[in-house]
C-alpha positions in Angstrom: 126.9 125.4 162.4 123.7 123.4 161.9 122.0 126.5 160.5 124.7 127.0 157.8 124.5 123.3 156.8 120.7 123.5 156.4 121.0 126.8 154.4 123.5 125.2 152.0 121.3 122.1 151.5 118.3 124.4 150.8 120.4 126.5 148.3 121.6 123.3 146.5 118.0 122.0 146.3 116.7 125.4 145.0 119.5 125.5 142.4 118.7 121.9 141.2 115.0 122.7 141.0 115.7 126.0 139.1 117.9 124.2 136.6 115.3 121.5 136.0 112.6 124.2 135.4 114.9 126.1 133.1 115.7 122.9 131.1 112.0 122.1 130.7 111.3 125.7 129.6 114.1 125.6 127.1 112.8 122.3 125.6 109.2 123.4 125.6 109.6 126.9 124.3 110.6 126.0 120.7 107.7 123.5 120.6 105.3 126.3 121.4 105.5 127.6 117.9 104.3 124.3 116.5 101.0 124.4 118.3 98.0 126.7 117.7 96.5 127.9 121.0 93.6 130.4 120.4 93.8 132.1 123.8 92.5 135.5 122.6 89.8 134.6 120.1 92.0 135.1 117.0 90.6 132.2 115.0 88.9 134.5 112.5 92.4 135.3 111.2 93.0 131.7 110.0 92.8 131.3 106.2 90.5 128.3 105.8 90.5 128.4 102.0 93.7 126.5 101.7 93.4 122.7 101.5 96.5 120.6 102.0 97.1 117.1 101.0 94.7 117.2 98.1 95.4 116.2 94.5 93.3 117.8 91.8 90.9 115.2 90.4 91.8 114.1 86.9 89.0 113.5 84.4 88.5 109.7 84.2 88.1 109.7 80.4 91.3 111.7 80.0 93.2 109.1 82.0 91.7 106.2 80.1 92.3 107.8 76.7 95.9 108.6 77.6 96.5 105.0 78.8 94.7 103.6 75.7 97.0 105.6 73.4 100.1 104.4 75.2 99.0 100.8 75.0 98.1 101.2 71.3 101.5 102.7 70.6 103.3 99.8 72.4 101.3 97.1 70.7 101.5 98.7 67.2 105.3 99.3 67.4 106.1 95.8 68.8 108.3 93.6 66.6 106.4 90.4 66.9 109.1 88.3 65.2 111.6 89.3 67.8 109.1 89.4 70.7 108.0 85.8 70.4 106.2 84.7 73.5 107.7 87.3 75.8 105.7 90.0 77.4 105.8 93.7 76.5 105.9 96.3 79.4 104.4 99.8 79.0 104.2 102.9 81.1 102.4 106.2 80.9 104.3 109.0 82.7 101.3 111.4 82.2 99.0 109.3 84.4 101.4 107.1 86.4 99.8 104.0 85.0 101.9 101.0 83.8 101.2 97.4 82.7 102.4 94.4 80.7 101.0 93.3 77.4 100.8 89.5 77.8 99.9 88.3 74.3 99.6 89.9 70.9 98.0 88.1 68.0 98.2 89.6 64.5 95.5 88.9 62.0 95.1 90.0 58.4 91.3 90.2 58.2 89.3 91.8 55.3 92.5 93.3 53.8 93.7 95.1 56.9 96.2 94.3 59.6 94.8 94.0 63.2 96.5 93.1 66.5 94.5 91.6 69.3 96.1 91.8 72.8 95.6 91.3 76.5 97.2 93.7 79.0 97.3 94.6 82.6 97.0 98.2 83.9 98.4 99.2 87.3 97.1 102.6 88.3 96.0 104.5 91.4 92.6 102.9 90.9 94.1 99.4 91.3 95.1 96.6 88.9 92.9 95.6 86.0 93.1 93.3 82.9 92.0 94.6 79.5 91.4 92.9 76.2 91.9 95.1 73.1 92.5 95.4 69.4 94.2 97.9 67.3 94.0 98.0 63.5 95.9 99.7 60.8 93.9 102.3 58.8 94.2 102.9 55.1 96.5 105.9 55.8 98.9 103.6 57.7 98.0 104.9 61.2 97.0 102.5 63.9 93.5 102.9 65.5 92.4 101.3 68.7 89.1 99.5 67.9 88.6 97.8 71.3 89.8 98.2 74.8 87.6 96.4 77.3 88.1 95.8 81.0 87.8 92.1 81.8 86.0 91.0 85.0 
């Protein structure tokens, strides 16, 4: 009788160990596809020409000109009588930049209308403050005559 009891204990232990090993294998097997193990020297098959996580570089002058045009359009289309002392937000969806025009001052100098302004620009490069001026040309279009980064 002792022999049978020992045999049953060994069988139970073996079944428990087998179940544990099978559970570990079932959990580890799906994860094997997530790893890259070069056991047989197949690394020359890897395509190294693909770069992930990179964003194509945008020309700095393109970004600046696009933002300058957006700010010019915001400043030139602002109704200063209704705006009063409030700020004027702007956003450029093409570059992802945005900002707030804090002050617009209109002058009628030398027979033409100009608007001087200060604005912030929030972009991927950081936050900056700009001072600018846009003036109306003889044809009625607005032209940006100054857009200078401050400090």
